[in-house]
C-alpha positions in Angstrom: -23.1 -22.3 6.0 -21.1 -19.9 8.1 -22.7 -17.3 10.4 -21.3 -14.0 9.3 -22.6 -12.3 12.4 -20.7 -14.6 14.9 -17.7 -12.9 16.5 -14.4 -14.6 16.9 -10.8 -13.7 17.5 -9.4 -12.1 14.4 -5.7 -11.6 13.6 -4.7 -8.9 11.2 -1.2 -9.6 10.1 1.4 -7.0 9.0 5.1 -6.8 8.2 7.5 -6.6 11.1 7.4 -3.3 12.9 4.1 -2.1 11.4 1.9 -3.1 14.3 1.8 0.3 16.1 0.3 1.9 13.0 -2.1 -1.0 12.5 -3.2 -0.6 16.2 -4.1 3.0 15.4 -6.0 2.1 12.3 -8.0 -0.7 14.0 -8.8 1.5 17.0 -10.1 4.3 14.8 -12.4 1.8 13.1 -14.0 1.1 16.5 -12.3 -2.3 17.2 -10.8 -3.1 20.6 -7.2 -4.4 20.4 -6.8 -7.6 22.4 -3.1 -8.1 21.7 -0.4 -6.5 19.7 2.4 -8.5 18.3 5.5 -7.6 16.3 3.9 -8.7 13.0 0.1 -8.5 13.8 -2.7 -7.2 15.9 -5.4 -9.3 17.5 -9.0 -8.1 17.9 -12.5 -9.6 17.9 -14.8 -9.4 15.0 -17.5 -11.1 12.9 -17.0 -12.1 9.3 -19.1 -9.1 8.3 -16.7 -6.9 10.2 -13.8 -8.7 8.6 -15.1 -7.3 5.3 -14.7 -3.8 6.8 -11.2 -4.6 8.0 -10.3 -5.7 4.5 -11.7 -2.6 3.0 -10.1 0.0 5.3 -6.8 -1.5 6.5 -3.9 0.4 5.0 -1.0 -1.3 6.9 -2.2 -4.9 7.3 -1.6 -7.8 5.0 -4.3 -10.4 5.9 -7.4 -10.6 8.0 -7.6 -14.0 9.6 -10.8 -15.3 11.3 -10.1 -17.9 14.0 -12.0 -21.2 13.8 -10.3 -23.3 16.4 -7.4 -23.1 18.9 -5.9 -26.3 20.3 -2.8 -28.2 21.6 -1.0 -30.6 19.3 2.6 -32.0 19.7 2.7 -34.0 16.5 1.3 -33.9 13.0 -1.0 -36.8 13.7 -2.5 -35.0 16.8 -2.9 -31.9 14.7 -4.7 -33.9 11.9 -7.2 -35.4 14.4 -8.0 -32.0 15.9 -8.6 -30.4 12.5 -10.7 -33.4 11.3 -13.0 -33.0 14.2 -14.1 -29.6 12.9 -17.4 -29.3 10.9 -15.7 -28.6 7.5 -18.8 -29.7 5.6 -20.5 -26.4 6.8 -17.7 -24.4 5.2 -16.4 -26.3 2.1 -18.4 -28.2 -0.5 -17.0 -30.9 -2.8 -17.1 -28.4 -5.7 -14.9 -25.8 -3.9 -11.2 -25.2 -4.3 -9.1 -25.4 -1.1 -5.8 -23.8 -0.3 -3.7 -24.2 2.8 -1.1 -21.7 4.0 0.8 -21.8 7.3 3.4 -20.4 9.7 4.9 -23.3 11.6 7.7 -23.5 14.1 7.6 -26.7 16.0 10.1 -29.5 16.7 8.0 -32.2 15.1 7.8 -30.4 11.7 10.9 -29.7 9.6 9.0 -28.8 6.3 6.1 -26.5 6.4 4.7 -28.2 3.3 4.1 -31.4 5.3 2.0 -29.5 7.8 0.0 -28.0 5.0 -0.6 -31.5 3.5 -1.8 -32.8 6.9 -4.3 -29.9 7.3 -5.5 -30.5 3.7 -5.9 -34.2 4.3 -7.9 -33.7 7.5 -10.3 -31.3 5.8 -10.9 -33.2 2.6 -11.2 -36.5 4.5 -13.9 -34.9 6.6 -15.8 -33.5 3.6 -15.6 -36.8 1.8 -17.0 -38.7 4.8 -19.9 -36.2 5.2 -20.7 -35.3 1.6 -19.4 -38.2 -0.5 -16.8 -36.3 -2.5 -13.7 -34.3 -1.7 -12.9 -30.8 -2.9 -9.9 -30.2 -5.1 -6.9 -28.4 -3.6 -3.7 -26.5 -4.6 -1.7 -23.3 -4.2 -3.8 -20.8 -6.1 -5.6 -18.2 -4.0 -8.9 -18.6 -5.9 -11.0 -20.6 -3.5 -11.4 -21.1 0.3 -8.1 -20.4 2.1 -7.3 -22.0 5.5 -4.3 -20.8 7.5 -2.5 -22.8 10.2 -0.4 -21.0 12.9 1.6 -23.5 14.9 4.1 -22.6 17.6 5.5 -25.4 19.8 2.3 -27.3 20.7 -0.1 -24.3 20.2 -2.1 -24.6 17.0 -4.7 -22.2 15.6 -6.8 -22.7 12.5 -8.0 -19.5 10.7 -10.1 -18.7 7.7 -8.1 -16.3 5.5 -10.7 -13.6 4.6 -8.3 -11.7 2.4 -6.7 -14.2 0.0 -4.1 -12.2 -2.0 -2.4 -9.9 0.5 -4.0 -6.5 1.1 -0.8 -4.9 -0.2 -2.1 -5.9 -3.7 -4.4 -2.9 -3.9 -5.2 -3.4 -7.6 -4.0 0.0 -8.9 -0.4 -0.8 -9.8 -0.7 -1.5 -13.5 3.0 -0.6 -14.2 5.3 -1.4 -11.3 8.4 0.0 -13.0 11.7 -0.6 -11.0 11.7 -2.1 -7.5 8.5 -0.4 -6.3 7.7 -0.1 -2.7 4.9 -2.4 -1.5 1.7 -0.5 -1.1 1.3 -1.4 2.6 4.9 -0.3 3.3 4.4 3.0 1.4 1.1 3.7 3.3 2.8 3.0 6.7 5.7 5.2 5.8 3.4 8.0 4.8 1.5 7.6 8.1 4.7 7.6 10.0 5.5 11.1 8.7 2.3 12.4 10.2 0.8 13.3 6.8 -3.0 13.8 6.9 -3.6 15.9 3.8 -2.8 19.3 5.3 0.3 21.0 3.7 2.2 19.6 0.8 3.6 16.2 0.1 6.6 16.1 -2.2 7.9 12.8 -3.6 11.1 13.3 -5.7 12.5 10.1 -7.2 8.9 8.9 -7.2 9.4 5.8 -9.3 6.0 4.2 -10.0 4.3 6.7 -7.7 3.3 4.5 -4.8 4.2 7.0 -2.1 2.3 9.8 -3.8 -0.7 7.6 -4.5 -0.9 6.3 -0.9 -0.5 9.9 0.3 -3.4 11.0 -1.9 -5.6 8.1 -0.6 -4.9 9.1 3.0 -5.6 12.8 2.3 -8.9 12.0 0.6 -10.0 9.4 3.2 -10.1 6.9 0.4 -10.6 3.2 1.4 -7.5 1.4 0.2 -9.4 -1.8 -0.5 -12.1 -0.2 -2.7 -10.2 -0.7 -5.9 -9.8 -4.4 -5.5 -12.5 -6.6 -7.0 -12.0 -9.9 -5.2 -11.4 -11.1 -1.7 -11.4 -14.6 -0.1 -14.5 -13.9 2.0 -16.5 -13.6 -1.2 -16.2 -17.3 -1.7 -17.3 -18.3 1.8 -20.8 -19.8 2.3 -23.0 -17.2 3.8 -21.4 -14.2 2.1 -23.9 -11.4 1.5 -22.9 -9.5 -1.6 -25.5 -6.7 -0.8 -23.8 -6.2 2.6 -20.4 -5.7 0.9 -21.9 -3.4 -1.8 -23.3 -1.3 1.0 -19.9 -1.1 2.7 -18.3 0.1 -0.6 -21.0 2.7 -1.1 -20.5 4.0 2.4 -16.7 4.2 1.7 -17.4 6.1 -1.6 -19.6 8.6 0.3 -16.9 9.2 2.9 -14.3 10.0 0.3 -13.3 13.7 0.0 -13.1 15.6 -3.3 -10.1 17.8 -2.3 -7.6 18.5 0.4 -5.7 21.5 1.7 -2.3 21.1 0.0 -0.4 19.7 -3.0 1.1 16.4 -3.8 4.0 16.6 -6.2 5.8 13.6 -7.7 8.9 13.9 -9.9 11.4 11.6 -11.5 14.2 11.9 -13.9 13.0 8.8 -15.9 10.0 9.6 -18.2 9.0 5.9 -18.1 8.7 6.2 -14.3 6.4 9.2 -14.6 4.3 7.5 -17.2 4.0 4.4 -14.9 3.1 6.7 -11.9 0.4 8.5 -13.9 -1.2 5.3 -15.0 -1.1 3.8 -11.5 -2.6 7.0 -10.1 -5.3 7.0 -12.7 -6.2 3.4 -11.8 -6.3 4.5 -8.1 -8.6 7.4 -9.0 -6.2 10.0 -7.7 -4.4 11.2 -10.9 -5.9 14.7 -10.8 -4.8 15.1 -7.2 -1.1 14.6 -8.0 1.2 16.9 -10.0 3.7 14.9 -12.1 6.9 16.2 -13.6 9.9 14.7 -15.4 13.0 16.3 -13.8 16.1 15.7 -11.7 15.2 15.7 -8.0 17.3 18.8 -7.6 15.0 20.7 -9.9 11.8 19.7 -8.1 9.9 22.9 -7.3 9.1 23.2 -3.6 5.9 25.2 -2.9 6.0 27.9 -0.2 4.6 26.8 3.2 5.1 23.6 5.1 4.8 20.0 4.4 6.5 16.7 3.9 9.3 15.9 1.4 10.0 12.2 1.1 13.0 10.5 -0.6 13.2 6.8 -1.3 16.7 6.6 -2.9 18.3 3.4 -4.1 20.4 1.6 -1.5 21.3 -1.6 -3.1 23.6 -2.7 -6.0 21.3 -1.7 -8.8 22.6 1.9 -9.0 26.1 0.8 -9.7 29.2 2.1 -7.8 29.1 3.2 -4.2 30.7 6.5 -5.3 27.7 7.4 -7.4 25.3 6.5 -4.5 27.4 8.6 -2.1 27.0 11.6 -4.4 23.3 11.1 -4.7 22.9 11.0 -0.9 25.1 14.0 -0.4 23.0 15.9 -3.0 19.8 14.9 -1.1 21.3 16.5 2.0 22.2 19.7 0.0 18.7 19.9 -1.5 17.0 19.5 1.9 19.3 22.2 3.4 19.1 24.7 0.6 15.5 24.4 -0.8 13.3 22.8 1.8 13.3 25.2 4.7 10.1 24.9 6.8 9.5 21.3 5.6 10.0 18.0 7.3 12.4 15.9 5.2 12.3 12.1 5.3 14.7 9.6 3.7 13.9 5.9 3.6 17.0 3.8 3.2 18.5 0.4 4.0 22.1 1.5 3.9 23.3 3.2 7.0 26.7 4.1 5.6 25.1 6.0 2.7 22.7 7.7 5.1 25.8 9.4 6.7 26.5 11.2 3.4 23.3 13.2 3.9 25.2 15.2 6.5 22.2 16.5 8.4 21.2 15.8 12.0 18.2 13.5 12.3 15.3 14.3 14.6 13.9 10.7 14.4 15.1 7.3 13.2 12.4 4.7 12.8 13.0 1.0 12.0 11.1 -0.6 9.2 11.6 -3.7 7.0 11.4 -3.7 3.2 10.9 -7.4 2.7 13.9 -8.8 4.6 16.0 -5.7 4.4 16.3 -3.7 7.7 15.7 -0.1 6.9 15.5 3.3 8.6 13.1 6.1 8.0 15.2 9.2 8.8 13.5 12.5 9.7 15.1 15.9 9.3 13.5 19.1 10.4 14.8 21.8 8.1 14.5 25.2 9.7 14.9 28.4 7.7 18.4 29.8 8.1 19.7 26.9 10.1 20.8 24.4 7.4 24.3 23.7 8.8 25.7 20.4 7.9 26.8 18.0 10.6 29.7 15.9 9.6 
């Protein structure tokens, strides 16, 4: 059985470029950051504390609890090091085992082979100690072991998350090409949104940006909606401890915030999907939905954030149509959004030029493998001159 109070090195992974926002989150939770990487943040925590990280992390994808770090130049050396570990304390013959990995080393050309060697080492050890071996496969339904191998540096982790934390559990209807929840949350945080003022999401699609904005404004734990995590299948898991963490999160959640969240889309099916997703997230009554062209979105008086996530691929059709849409976004920001901070998230730098306004910030993010920019525009009253 595992000691859930024992601290170890913990790696919280994230998409490329998210780590500064993840550092901020982890620090606010009271954890000390040991190292910051381009796609992850390292801290020290117990398995009980890993539960809290899974519950509250908005920008991270997985919480990995380190079991062993060692040197290995070949698959056979790695096998022997892994087999030395006391797997019989972690995995029973009745468990289901899954191996995932990130491997860049000269002696491995296929990551799947590394996964098989880790699996062999574990099940061989369990068979020797307990008489039977556990079953294994790709499903994230049992105990998940993660191998990180760079050169001759190997680290074995327990994956305490399982399905990535981007899978919040509220997206019942994804609609067309939705933003990943962790990406949406990080983009909202990058705007500086805290729940004061207004957050406007034209072209809202399935509503992910508006939902994540509402969860941030209400101090809602992003992992509260999900009903299963990999740590729940580890020996020593205390369900009462987890229930207490969830109750504390519910007690911290606010009932209102000082501002409005408005989500609009021209497609009635998109608004229906956004409503259902917001309902599943418990924030439907905090968001005003409307079917309309983005140019007809009503902008409340005052200040706030207006966030566009327009198409930037081939799905919209001709580039001429896309150019007109981006030009119209610039006109809308200039003419109707004075006093607001405007943001456009796009993976097409040529189309971004059609907006025609001077950016105050340009932040690099990745949407899957697509290099994107979050463009910020401060729209001052009476100063909406275009820059061509």
